[in-house]
N, CA, C and O atoms as a GROMACS GRO file, in nm:
protein
  540
    1MET      N    1   8.894  16.871  22.613
    1MET     CA    2   8.831  16.818  22.703
    1MET      C    3   8.675  16.805  22.763
    1MET      O    4   8.603  16.891  22.814
    2ILE      N    5   8.656  16.690  22.741
    2ILE     CA    6   8.493  16.698  22.702
    2ILE      C    7   8.398  16.682  22.876
    2ILE      O    8   8.412  16.584  22.951
    3SER      N    9   8.317  16.791  22.903
    3SER     CA   10   8.300  16.796  23.019
    3SER      C   11   8.231  16.684  23.059
    3SER      O   12   8.162  16.619  22.982
    4LYS      N   13   8.252  16.647  23.219
    4LYS     CA   14   8.166  16.567  23.321
    4LYS      C   15   8.051  16.647  23.394
    4LYS      O   16   8.054  16.768  23.415
    5VAL      N   17   7.918  16.535  23.439
    5VAL     CA   18   7.786  16.514  23.479
    5VAL      C   19   7.792  16.616  23.638
    5VAL      O   20   7.908  16.592  23.674
    6PHE      N   21   7.766  16.657  23.685
    6PHE     CA   22   7.872  16.692  23.856
    6PHE      C   23   7.647  16.728  23.884
    6PHE      O   24   7.557  16.739  23.801
    7LEU      N   25   7.644  16.732  24.018
    7LEU     CA   26   7.565  16.757  24.078
    7LEU      C   27   7.557  16.896  24.121
    7LEU      O   28   7.642  16.882  24.209
    8LEU      N   29   7.538  16.970  24.127
    8LEU     CA   30   7.506  17.092  24.180
    8LEU      C   31   7.428  17.083  24.264
    8LEU      O   32   7.318  17.029  24.246
    9GLN      N   33   7.490  17.162  24.433
    9GLN     CA   34   7.374  17.110  24.537
    9GLN      C   35   7.334  17.248  24.553
    9GLN      O   36   7.407  17.343  24.527
   10TRP      N   37   7.196  17.257  24.602
   10TRP     CA   38   7.106  17.355  24.587
   10TRP      C   39   7.088  17.370  24.794
   10TRP      O   40   7.043  17.281  24.866
   11LYS      N   41   7.132  17.487  24.834
   11LYS     CA   42   7.069  17.553  25.025
   11LYS      C   43   6.949  17.473  25.039
   11LYS      O   44   6.885  17.512  24.941
   12ASN      N   45   6.859  17.367  25.112
   12ASN     CA   46   6.806  17.347  25.120
   12ASN      C   47   6.745  17.421  25.250
   12ASN      O   48   6.833  17.405  25.334
   13PRO      N   49   6.620  17.508  25.322
   13PRO     CA   50   6.528  17.439  25.136
   13PRO      C   51   6.536  17.570  25.027
   13PRO      O   52   6.544  17.692  25.045
   14ALA      N   53   6.527  17.486  24.904
   14ALA     CA   54   6.593  17.571  24.844
   14ALA      C   55   6.430  17.665  24.739
   14ALA      O   56   6.431  17.760  24.660
   15GLY      N   57   6.326  17.589  24.787
   15GLY     CA   58   6.191  17.607  24.712
   15GLY      C   59   6.153  17.624  24.597
   15GLY      O   60   6.119  17.517  24.548
   16ASP      N   61   6.145  17.682  24.550
   16ASP     CA   62   6.152  17.707  24.384
   16ASP      C   63   6.239  17.728  24.250
   16ASP      O   64   6.242  17.684  24.135
   17ASN      N   65   6.319  17.831  24.341
   17ASN     CA   66   6.485  17.796  24.349
   17ASN      C   67   6.482  17.735  24.255
   17ASN      O   68   6.453  17.766  24.140
   18ILE      N   69   6.531  17.593  24.324
   18ILE     CA   70   6.603  17.512  24.258
   18ILE      C   71   6.569  17.490  24.104
   18ILE      O   72   6.636  17.462  24.005
   19ARG      N   73   6.427  17.516  24.131
   19ARG     CA   74   6.367  17.482  23.989
   19ARG      C   75   6.344  17.528  23.864
   19ARG      O   76   6.303  17.473  23.762
   20LEU      N   77   6.384  17.659  23.892
   20LEU     CA   78   6.426  17.836  23.861
   20LEU      C   79   6.515  17.818  23.678
   20LEU      O   80   6.472  17.881  23.582
   21PRO      N   81   6.612  17.744  23.670
   21PRO     CA   82   6.654  17.712  23.564
   21PRO      C   83   6.627  17.560  23.521
   21PRO      O   84   6.615  17.450  23.576
   22LYS      N   85   6.626  17.621  23.371
   22LYS     CA   86   6.590  17.456  23.325
   22LYS      C   87   6.639  17.367  23.266
   22LYS      O   88   6.752  17.361  23.316
   23GLU      N   89   6.633  17.288  23.191
   23GLU     CA   90   6.696  17.184  23.111
   23GLU      C   91   6.716  17.256  22.983
   23GLU      O   92   6.636  17.294  22.897
   24ASP      N   93   6.899  17.268  22.998
   24ASP     CA   94   6.992  17.353  22.876
   24ASP      C   95   7.004  17.467  22.889
   24ASP      O   96   7.039  17.532  22.791
   25GLU      N   97   6.978  17.536  23.022
   25GLU     CA   98   6.975  17.660  23.066
   25GLU      C   99   7.124  17.676  23.110
   25GLU      O  100   7.178  17.593  23.184
   26LEU      N  101   7.188  17.789  23.060
   26LEU     CA  102   7.310  17.842  23.136
   26LEU      C  103   7.323  17.833  23.293
   26LEU      O  104   7.242  17.754  23.342
   27ILE      N  105   7.377  17.873  23.353
   27ILE     CA  106   7.440  17.990  23.462
   27ILE      C  107   7.545  17.999  23.499
   27ILE      O  108   7.641  17.928  23.468
   28VAL      N  109   7.539  18.107  23.586
   28VAL     CA  110   7.679  18.159  23.614
   28VAL      C  111   7.712  18.160  23.718
   28VAL      O  112   7.639  18.235  23.783
   29ILE      N  113   7.826  18.093  23.810
   29ILE     CA  114   7.882  18.110  23.956
   29ILE      C  115   8.000  18.118  23.962
   29ILE      O  116   8.110  18.085  23.916
   30ARG      N  117   7.901  18.218  24.091
   30ARG     CA  118   7.982  18.311  24.090
   30ARG      C  119   8.055  18.307  24.272
   30ARG      O  120   8.036  18.232  24.368
   31GLN      N  121   8.114  18.391  24.257
   31GLN     CA  122   8.189  18.361  24.458
   31GLN      C  123   8.251  18.506  24.436
   31GLN      O  124   8.296  18.556  24.333
   32HIS      N  125   8.237  18.567  24.584
   32HIS     CA  126   8.273  18.734  24.593
   32HIS      C  127   8.295  18.738  24.467
   32HIS      O  128   8.397  18.685  24.424
   33ALA      N  129   8.223  18.789  24.398
   33ALA     CA  130   8.189  18.908  24.287
   33ALA      C  131   8.255  18.870  24.175
   33ALA      O  132   8.281  18.965  24.101
   34HIS      N  133   8.292  18.762  24.137
   34HIS     CA  134   8.365  18.681  24.055
   34HIS      C  135   8.330  18.577  24.011
   34HIS      O  136   8.252  18.504  24.071
   35VAL      N  137   8.414  18.530  23.821
   35VAL     CA  138   8.347  18.426  23.773
   35VAL      C  139   8.387  18.331  23.770
   35VAL      O  140   8.503  18.339  23.730
   36THR      N  141   8.352  18.210  23.796
   36THR     CA  142   8.418  18.113  23.824
   36THR      C  143   8.412  17.947  23.724
   36THR      O  144   8.477  17.844  23.704
   37HIS      N  145   8.315  17.999  23.696
   37HIS     CA  146   8.227  17.826  23.618
   37HIS      C  147   8.122  17.874  23.548
   37HIS      O  148   8.038  17.916  23.627
   38ILE      N  149   8.078  17.890  23.394
   38ILE     CA  150   7.926  17.850  23.354
   38ILE      C  151   7.923  17.728  23.327
   38ILE      O  152   8.003  17.663  23.260
   39VAL      N  153   7.777  17.679  23.410
   39VAL     CA  154   7.744  17.544  23.414
   39VAL      C  155   7.597  17.564  23.263
   39VAL      O  156   7.546  17.654  23.198
   40LYS      N  157   7.586  17.411  23.276
   40LYS     CA  158   7.451  17.383  23.163
   40LYS      C  159   7.392  17.311  23.279
   40LYS      O  160   7.455  17.237  23.354
   41LEU      N  161   7.240  17.344  23.291
   41LEU     CA  162   7.155  17.239  23.356
   41LEU      C  163   7.142  17.135  23.235
   41LEU      O  164   7.094  17.159  23.125
   42PHE      N  165   7.199  17.008  23.280
   42PHE     CA  166   7.177  16.897  23.228
   42PHE      C  167   7.006  16.818  23.162
   42PHE      O  168   6.982  16.752  23.061
   43ASN      N  169   6.912  16.870  23.284
   43ASN     CA  170   6.815  16.816  23.294
   43ASN      C  171   6.723  16.884  23.372
   43ASN      O  172   6.771  16.994  23.401
   44ASN      N  173   6.588  16.865  23.430
   44ASN     CA  174   6.490  16.905  23.500
   44ASN      C  175   6.444  16.827  23.608
   44ASN      O  176   6.347  16.840  23.682
   45THR      N  177   6.550  16.728  23.601
   45THR     CA  178   6.490  16.659  23.773
   45THR      C  179   6.553  16.704  23.894
   45THR      O  180   6.661  16.762  23.880
   46LEU      N  181   6.517  16.693  23.984
   46LEU     CA  182   6.586  16.742  24.115
   46LEU      C  183   6.609  16.580  24.188
   46LEU      O  184   6.565  16.473  24.146
   47TYR      N  185   6.700  16.608  24.324
   47TYR     CA  186   6.798  16.507  24.376
   47TYR      C  187   6.812  16.568  24.508
   47TYR      O  188   6.845  16.684  24.536
   48ASP      N  189   6.773  16.440  24.606
   48ASP     CA  190   6.827  16.492  24.741
   48ASP      C  191   6.915  16.378  24.763
   48ASP      O  192   6.846  16.276  24.776
   49ASP      N  193   7.059  16.351  24.773
   49ASP     CA  194   7.122  16.305  24.807
   49ASP      C  195   7.113  16.197  24.975
   49ASP      O  196   7.190  16.119  25.030
   50SER      N  197   6.947  16.262  25.012
   50SER     CA  198   6.944  16.174  25.124
   50SER      C  199   7.030  16.254  25.283
   50SER      O  200   7.000  16.253  25.402
   51SER      N  201   7.127  16.306  25.214
   51SER     CA  202   7.203  16.333  25.379
   51SER      C  203   7.178  16.407  25.517
   51SER      O  204   7.243  16.415  25.621
   52GLY      N  205   7.053  16.460  25.475
   52GLY     CA  206   6.984  16.578  25.582
   52GLY      C  207   7.036  16.650  25.629
   52GLY      O  208   7.008  16.693  25.741
   53SER      N  209   7.172  16.706  25.527
   53SER     CA  210   7.245  16.751  25.582
   53SER      C  211   7.175  16.933  25.487
   53SER      O  212   7.087  16.919  25.402
   54GLU      N  213   7.220  17.061  25.516
   54GLU     CA  214   7.231  17.156  25.422
   54GLU      C  215   7.193  17.157  25.305
   54GLU      O  216   7.092  17.173  25.238
   55PHE      N  217   7.295  17.136  25.297
   55PHE     CA  218   7.280  17.113  25.117
   55PHE      C  219   7.274  17.020  25.048
   55PHE      O  220   7.358  16.986  24.966
   56ASN      N  221   7.175  16.969  25.073
   56ASN     CA  222   7.129  16.767  25.024
   56ASN      C  223   7.008  16.754  24.896
   56ASN      O  224   6.954  16.652  24.854
   57LEU      N  225   6.991  16.895  24.853
   57LEU     CA  226   6.896  16.914  24.725
   57LEU      C  227   6.994  16.952  24.587
   57LEU      O  228   7.065  17.052  24.596
   58GLY      N  229   6.995  16.877  24.470
   58GLY     CA  230   7.103  16.924  24.387
   58GLY      C  231   6.967  16.909  24.250
   58GLY      O  232   6.850  16.882  24.224
   59ARG      N  233   7.132  16.963  24.189
   59ARG     CA  234   7.048  16.930  23.987
   59ARG      C  235   7.227  16.866  23.928
   59ARG      O  236   7.340  16.867  23.977
   60LEU      N  237   7.152  16.806  23.770
   60LEU     CA  238   7.289  16.786  23.742
   60LEU      C  239   7.308  16.908  23.653
   60LEU      O  240   7.230  16.996  23.617
   61ILE      N  241   7.458  16.882  23.624
   61ILE     CA  242   7.478  17.022  23.501
   61ILE      C  243   7.611  16.968  23.511
   61ILE      O  244   7.669  16.906  23.600
   62GLN      N  245   7.649  17.015  23.380
   62GLN     CA  246   7.798  17.020  23.279
   62GLN      C  247   7.880  17.135  23.284
   62GLN      O  248   7.816  17.237  23.260
   63VAL      N  249   8.003  17.151  23.308
   63VAL     CA  250   8.078  17.256  23.336
   63VAL      C  251   8.084  17.298  23.174
   63VAL      O  252   8.116  17.208  23.096
   64VAL      N  253   8.051  17.445  23.115
   64VAL     CA  254   8.082  17.510  22.990
   64VAL      C  255   8.218  17.565  22.964
   64VAL      O  256   8.291  17.562  22.865
   65TRP      N  257   8.230  17.623  23.100
   65TRP     CA  258   8.361  17.719  23.096
   65TRP      C  259   8.396  17.711  23.240
   65TRP      O  260   8.312  17.687  23.327
   66ILE      N  261   8.535  17.736  23.265
   66ILE     CA  262   8.608  17.690  23.362
   66ILE      C  263   8.718  17.817  23.351
   66ILE      O  264   8.792  17.848  23.258
   67ALA      N  265   8.698  17.882  23.488
   67ALA     CA  266   8.867  17.981  23.520
   67ALA      C  267   8.986  17.885  23.534
   67ALA      O  268   8.996  17.796  23.619
   68ASN      N  269   9.110  17.927  23.402
   68ASN     CA  270   9.225  17.841  23.474
   68ASN      C  271   9.320  17.867  23.597
   68ASN      O  272   9.425  17.810  23.624
   69ASP      N  273   9.260  17.960  23.658
   69ASP     CA  274   9.341  18.060  23.742
   69ASP      C  275   9.251  18.104  23.873
   69ASP      O  276   9.195  18.213  23.858
   70PHE      N  277   9.229  18.044  23.988
   70PHE     CA  278   9.118  18.090  24.067
   70PHE      C  279   9.195  18.200  24.167
   70PHE      O  280   9.130  18.215  24.270
   71LYS      N  281   9.301  18.270  24.163
   71LYS     CA  282   9.340  18.398  24.206
   71LYS      C  283   9.355  18.457  24.107
   71LYS      O  284   9.449  18.534  24.087
   72ASN      N  285   9.233  18.423  24.003
   72ASN     CA  286   9.309  18.548  23.906
   72ASN      C  287   9.187  18.524  23.807
   72ASN      O  288   9.196  18.444  23.715
   73LEU      N  289   9.037  18.625  23.842
   73LEU     CA  290   8.882  18.604  23.841
   73LEU      C  291   8.823  18.715  23.741
   73LEU      O  292   8.823  18.830  23.786
   74PRO      N  293   8.790  18.704  23.657
   74PRO     CA  294   8.723  18.805  23.589
   74PRO      C  295   8.576  18.889  23.694
   74PRO      O  296   8.476  18.822  23.718
   75ASN      N  297   8.584  18.969  23.720
   75ASN     CA  298   8.515  19.034  23.827
   75ASN      C  299   8.384  19.046  23.748
   75ASN      O  300   8.393  19.037  23.626
   76TYR      N  301   8.239  19.070  23.815
   76TYR     CA  302   8.105  19.104  23.764
   76TYR      C  303   8.173  19.211  23.626
   76TYR      O  304   8.203  19.166  23.516
   77GLN      N  305   8.187  19.396  23.678
   77GLN     CA  306   8.151  19.468  23.584
   77GLN      C  307   8.271  19.455  23.475
   77GLN      O  308   8.322  19.545  23.408
   78GLU      N  309   8.307  19.291  23.476
   78GLU     CA  310   8.404  19.270  23.411
   78GLU      C  311   8.349  19.210  23.216
   78GLU      O  312   8.361  19.242  23.098
   79VAL      N  313   8.276  19.084  23.325
   79VAL     CA  314   8.224  18.995  23.231
   79VAL      C  315   8.045  19.097  23.164
   79VAL      O  316   7.992  19.118  23.055
   80PHE      N  317   8.017  19.127  23.302
   80PHE     CA  318   7.867  19.186  23.202
   80PHE      C  319   7.870  19.334  23.193
   80PHE      O  320   7.763  19.392  23.209
   81SER      N  321   7.986  19.410  23.167
   81SER     CA  322   8.010  19.498  23.127
   81SER      C  323   7.916  19.657  23.130
   81SER      O  324   7.898  19.752  23.053
   82CYS      N  325   7.872  19.617  23.265
   82CYS     CA  326   7.788  19.706  23.342
   82CYS      C  327   7.768  19.699  23.525
   82CYS      O  328   7.791  19.604  23.600
   83PRO      N  329   7.738  19.781  23.544
   83PRO     CA  330   7.759  19.812  23.741
   83PRO      C  331   7.592  19.690  23.740
   83PRO      O  332   7.470  19.698  23.727
   84ILE      N  333   7.712  19.581  23.768
   84ILE     CA  334   7.551  19.486  23.798
   84ILE      C  335   7.604  19.442  23.974
   84ILE      O  336   7.714  19.448  24.030
   85VAL      N  337   7.512  19.412  24.006
   85VAL     CA  338   7.469  19.379  24.201
   85VAL      C  339   7.460  19.226  24.175
   85VAL      O  340   7.483  19.224  24.054
   86PHE      N  341   7.444  19.118  24.206
   86PHE     CA  342   7.397  19.020  24.300
   86PHE      C  343   7.427  18.969  24.398
   86PHE      O  344   7.534  18.910  24.418
   87PRO      N  345   7.288  18.991  24.520
   87PRO     CA  346   7.309  18.929  24.604
   87PRO      C  347   7.320  18.839  24.673
   87PRO      O  348   7.245  18.741  24.671
   88PRO      N  349   7.418  18.855  24.749
   88PRO     CA  350   7.536  18.706  24.826
   88PRO      C  351   7.421  18.628  24.852
   88PRO      O  352   7.409  18.648  24.973
   89ASP      N  353   7.323  18.550  24.819
   89ASP     CA  354   7.192  18.444  24.817
   89ASP      C  355   7.241  18.280  24.811
   89ASP      O  356   7.218  18.196  24.898
   90GLY      N  357   7.283  18.268  24.737
   90GLY     CA  358   7.357  18.210  24.697
   90GLY      C  359   7.256  18.119  24.567
   90GLY      O  360   7.288  18.014  24.512
   91LYS      N  361   7.128  18.203  24.543
   91LYS     CA  362   6.998  18.181  24.490
   91LYS      C  363   7.033  18.218  24.288
   91LYS      O  364   7.124  18.282  24.234
   92VAL      N  365   6.927  18.151  24.237
   92VAL     CA  366   7.005  18.197  24.062
   92VAL      C  367   6.890  18.309  24.062
   92VAL      O  368   6.793  18.328  24.134
   93HIS      N  369   6.927  18.359  23.981
   93HIS     CA  370   6.853  18.559  23.944
   93HIS      C  371   6.944  18.562  23.798
   93HIS      O  372   7.064  18.563  23.770
   94LEU      N  373   6.772  18.563  23.696
   94LEU     CA  374   6.789  18.564  23.541
   94LEU      C  375   6.824  18.626  23.549
   94LEU      O  376   6.810  18.677  23.660
   95LEU      N  377   6.926  18.714  23.427
   95LEU     CA  378   6.961  18.772  23.368
   95LEU      C  379   6.868  18.881  23.332
   95LEU      O  380   6.915  18.994  23.345
   96GLU      N  381   6.762  18.873  23.294
   96GLU     CA  382   6.669  18.943  23.228
   96GLU      C  383   6.588  19.022  23.322
   96GLU      O  384   6.513  19.116  23.293
   97ASN      N  385   6.612  18.976  23.434
   97ASN     CA  386   6.487  19.013  23.552
   97ASN      C  387   6.604  19.172  23.643
   97ASN      O  388   6.558  19.228  23.743
   98ASN      N  389   6.773  19.226  23.571
   98ASN     CA  390   6.845  19.289  23.619
   98ASN      C  391   6.849  19.398  23.567
   98ASN      O  392   6.898  19.410  23.455
   99SER      N  393   6.793  19.514  23.640
   99SER     CA  394   6.721  19.626  23.532
   99SER      C  395   6.892  19.715  23.482
   99SER      O  396   6.891  19.801  23.393
  100TYR      N  397   6.968  19.692  23.524
  100TYR     CA  398   7.149  19.713  23.509
  100TYR      C  399   7.189  19.683  23.379
  100TYR      O  400   7.227  19.753  23.286
  101PHE      N  401   7.168  19.533  23.396
  101PHE     CA  402   7.211  19.435  23.267
  101PHE      C  403   7.106  19.492  23.168
  101PHE      O  404   7.151  19.553  23.071
  102LYS      N  405   6.988  19.481  23.181
  102LYS     CA  406   6.908  19.491  23.077
  102LYS      C  407   6.899  19.605  22.999
  102LYS      O  408   6.852  19.606  22.886
  103GLU      N  409   6.956  19.730  23.075
  103GLU     CA  410   6.958  19.877  23.074
  103GLU      C  411   7.047  19.883  22.942
  103GLU      O  412   7.015  19.907  22.825
  104TYR      N  413   7.178  19.850  23.005
  104TYR     CA  414   7.312  19.859  22.934
  104TYR      C  415   7.317  19.803  22.842
  104TYR      O  416   7.380  19.856  22.751
  105TRP      N  417   7.259  19.679  22.820
  105TRP     CA  418   7.304  19.572  22.686
  105TRP      C  419   7.173  19.630  22.563
  105TRP      O  420   7.183  19.636  22.441
  106ASP      N  421   7.034  19.672  22.666
  106ASP     CA  422   6.938  19.639  22.541
  106ASP      C  423   7.006  19.825  22.422
  106ASP      O  424   6.988  19.840  22.301
  107LYS      N  425   7.061  19.902  22.495
  107LYS     CA  426   7.184  20.021  22.472
  107LYS      C  427   7.244  20.019  22.315
  107LYS      O  428   7.236  20.101  22.224
  108HIS      N  429   7.331  19.835  22.332
  108HIS     CA  430   7.422  19.825  22.294
  108HIS      C  431   7.456  19.686  22.216
  108HIS      O  432   7.552  19.612  22.194
  109GLY      N  433   7.281  19.702  22.180
  109GLY     CA  434   7.306  19.573  22.041
  109GLY      C  435   7.245  19.395  22.120
  109GLY      O  436   7.269  19.279  22.088
  110GLY      N  437   7.143  19.471  22.257
  110GLY     CA  438   7.146  19.366  22.308
  110GLY      C  439   7.181  19.218  22.337
  110GLY      O  440   7.303  19.207  22.350
  111PHE      N  441   7.124  19.114  22.350
  111PHE     CA  442   7.152  18.962  22.422
  111PHE      C  443   7.252  18.902  22.341
  111PHE      O  444   7.354  18.871  22.403
  112LEU      N  445   7.252  18.870  22.192
  112LEU     CA  446   7.323  18.849  22.114
  112LEU      C  447   7.474  18.919  22.095
  112LEU      O  448   7.571  18.860  22.047
  113GLU      N  449   7.475  19.085  22.150
  113GLU     CA  450   7.618  19.127  22.123
  113GLU      C  451   7.677  19.121  22.270
  113GLU      O  452   7.797  19.137  22.293
  114PHE      N  453   7.553  19.089  22.396
  114PHE     CA  454   7.624  19.030  22.553
  114PHE      C  455   7.687  18.896  22.488
  114PHE      O  456   7.804  18.934  22.496
  115GLN      N  457   7.694  18.795  22.443
  115GLN     CA  458   7.719  18.674  22.405
  115GLN      C  459   7.839  18.699  22.347
  115GLN      O  460   7.943  18.666  22.404
  116ASP      N  461   7.839  18.765  22.216
  116ASP     CA  462   7.952  18.789  22.195
  116ASP      C  463   8.094  18.841  22.228
  116ASP      O  464   8.213  18.824  22.201
  117TYR      N  465   7.983  18.935  22.327
  117TYR     CA  466   8.121  19.054  22.445
  117TYR      C  467   8.207  18.943  22.541
  117TYR      O  468   8.326  18.947  22.575
  118VAL      N  469   8.069  18.811  22.581
  118VAL     CA  470   8.075  18.790  22.743
  118VAL      C  471   8.253  18.635  22.668
  118VAL      O  472   8.362  18.595  22.711
  119LYS      N  473   8.172  18.614  22.555
  119LYS     CA  474   8.246  18.454  22.525
  119LYS      C  475   8.391  18.578  22.530
  119LYS      O  476   8.477  18.543  22.611
  120GLY      N  477   8.413  18.669  22.479
  120GLY     CA  478   8.533  18.672  22.423
  120GLY      C  479   8.636  18.758  22.582
  120GLY      O  480   8.757  18.777  22.585
  121VAL      N  481   8.567  18.780  22.656
  121VAL     CA  482   8.625  18.771  22.836
  121VAL      C  483   8.661  18.657  22.893
  121VAL      O  484   8.750  18.649  22.978
  122LEU      N  485   8.586  18.549  22.846
  122LEU     CA  486   8.574  18.466  22.934
  122LEU      C  487   8.673  18.380  22.863
  122LEU      O  488   8.726  18.295  22.935
  123ASP      N  489   8.712  18.382  22.732
  123ASP     CA  490   8.851  18.326  22.648
  123ASP      C  491   8.991  18.421  22.736
  123ASP      O  492   9.103  18.373  22.715
  124LYS      N  493   8.989  18.481  22.781
  124LYS     CA  494   9.056  18.512  22.816
  124LYS      C  495   9.130  18.516  22.982
  124LYS      O  496   9.228  18.574  23.028
  125TYR      N  497   9.019  18.418  23.043
  125TYR     CA  498   9.066  18.403  23.203
  125TYR      C  499   9.044  18.276  23.171
  125TYR      O  500   9.119  18.214  23.246
  126GLY      N  501   8.954  18.159  23.067
  126GLY     CA  502   8.948  18.018  23.096
  126GLY      C  503   8.971  17.950  22.969
  126GLY      O  504   9.036  17.970  22.866
  127GLU      N  505   8.850  17.817  23.042
  127GLU     CA  506   8.836  17.716  22.926
  127GLU      C  507   8.701  17.684  22.885
  127GLU      O  508   8.617  17.647  22.967
  128PHE      N  509   8.678  17.695  22.775
  128PHE     CA  510   8.555  17.606  22.734
  128PHE      C  511   8.599  17.490  22.726
  128PHE      O  512   8.703  17.443  22.681
  129LYS      N  513   8.467  17.429  22.797
  129LYS     CA  514   8.480  17.284  22.782
  129LYS      C  515   8.383  17.205  22.597
  129LYS      O  516   8.302  17.261  22.523
  130GLU      N  517   8.430  17.096  22.590
  130GLU     CA  518   8.350  17.015  22.522
  130GLU      C  519   8.201  16.944  22.624
  130GLU      O  520   8.212  16.896  22.736
  131LEU      N  521   8.055  16.959  22.534
  131LEU     CA  522   7.975  16.923  22.604
  131LEU      C  523   7.956  16.718  22.557
  131LEU      O  524   8.022  16.658  22.472
  132LEU      N  525   7.898  16.688  22.606
  132LEU     CA  526   7.810  16.564  22.642
  132LEU      C  527   7.728  16.620  22.522
  132LEU      O  528   7.696  16.736  22.498
  133VAL      N  529   7.695  16.475  22.434
  133VAL     CA  530   7.504  16.500  22.343
  133VAL      C  531   7.471  16.370  22.331
  133VAL      O  532   7.552  16.279  22.313
  134GLU      N  533   7.340  16.359  22.342
  134GLU     CA  534   7.336  16.234  22.330
  134GLU      C  535   7.291  16.131  22.131
  134GLU      O  536   7.233  16.157  22.026
  135LEU      N  537   7.363  16.021  22.192
  135LEU     CA  538   7.369  16.022  22.037
  135LEU      C  539   7.233  15.909  21.984
  135LEU      O  540   7.213  15.890  21.864
   0.00000   0.00000   0.00000
């Protein structure tokens, strides 16, 4: 199934965090120490839905991967294969800045090896989506 484009909303004021991920970069969406989605930034444009709500700012994303069963989600340890902690602040955090991740994967084959590993984990829990392509 082809992924659709959605607006992923940030808490306002998002500051520069909303601009941190760039077009085509991936974001791991996590809830309660579990991974629920992997999304890809569609572009670099910021959107304001003019609602005045706490979550009125957004970025367009496509879902790359989604869990099949939200009652049986992979946890951080399983997905990242190391003791990793993210603050529960709703912000984007770069893996390259996480010392636990970097230390573990630098000793275990680097980022390319991590990509192979995590694809295997995610295959057990969900579905990768076909992305839209430009013609």
